[in-house]
N, C-alpha and C positions, 0 to 999 in steps of 0.2 A: 282616066280617073277624073272625077268631077272637079276636084279641087284645082288641078292644073289647067283644066279647060276654062273654068270661070273665074279663077283668082289671077288677075293680071298684075298683081303687085310686084312679084319678082321680075317680070318683064319690064315694068316701069322703072324699077331700081336699076336694072341692067342698062337700060337706055340712058338713064340719068348718069350712071357711072361712066359709061363709055363715051359720053358727050362732054364730060367734065375735063378740065385741064390735068387733073391728077387721077386719071382713070383707074389705075390699079392699086392706088393707096387710099382711096376714099372709102368710107364706110359702106356706101351703096353697093360697091362691087361685091364685098363679102356678104352683105345682107341679102343680095340677090341670089348668091350661091346657096346661102342658108335657106332662103325661101324655096328655091327649087328642090332642095333636099327634103324639106318638110312636106312638100307636095308629092314627093316620091318621083320627081322628074330628074332622075339621075343623069340622063342624057344631056339635058340643058345645063346642069351644074358642071358636067364634064366638059362640054363645049366651051363654057365660059372660062373655065380654068385653062383650057388649051390656048386661049388668046393672050394669056398673061405673058409678059416678056421674059419672066424667069422660068417658064415651062420649057422643058426640053426632054423629049421622050427618052427614057432610059437613064436619065441623069438622077442624081440624088438631091436635087433642089427640093426644098420644102413644098413648093407648089406642085411639083411633079409627084412627090410622095402622096400628097393629099389627093391628087387626081387618081393615082393608082388605087388608093383605098376606096375611092368612090366607085371606080369601074370594076373593081374586083369583088364588090359586095355580092354575095350569093343571093339569088332570089329563089323563092320557092318554086316558081315555074320551071326552073332549070332541073328540079329534082322531083318532078311529078311522077316519074316512073321508077324512082328509087325509094328505098326505105327512108322514112322520115329522119331516122337517126343520121343518115348521111348529110342531109341538109343541116341538122343541128350541129354536127361536127364542123362542117364548112363554115357555118355562121360563127361558131366559137373561135375558130382560127382567125376569121375576119375581125372579130372583136378584139382579139389579142393584137392584131396588126394596128388597129385603131389606137389601142392603149399604148403601143410602142410609139406611134406618131405623136400622141399627146405628151408622153414623157420626153421624147427627144426634141420636139420643136416648140412647144408652147413657152418655154422659158426664154428663148432668144428671138423668136420670130413673131413679131407683133400681130400680123394679120391672121395667122392661124391661131394665135393666143386669143384674139378677139372672139373667134368662133367657139373655142372651147370655154373661155371664161363666161361667156353669155349663155352657155349651155344650150345653144341653138341646135347643135347637131349631135354631139357625141356623149351626152350625159346618159346615165343608166336608164332613166325613165324613157328617154327617146329610144334607146336600144330596145327596151322591153315592150314598148307600146306602139312604136311606129315603124322603125326600120325593119323589124322582124317580119312584118307582113308585106313588104314591097316585093 
């Protein structure tokens, strides 16, 4: 994807965050994750979440749940040999999981609330116009 190849802002934000004394609580950490998601670079966003000290595979921490939502996002390339309706159904289920995360964690967890409140990742416009095509 052209955007992820030539737009190095998320990488710069990531480096800035990881080199700061408050690595995982600074805005740059979450802004870099958002930047990667906007680029469609789900792998980089996933990798950055996995280095967070609160990430633990299979746990119910908010960071882990956010990671799960990102890696479980269906992509159309997974459904190229299936009827389109199967992709649509998988995507609707995924959107429901995102809504559950939004409802469950944005009230008490500041860092995830930051991403939702700034409508960087999960607003309806983004669902309809960007995430759907990755």
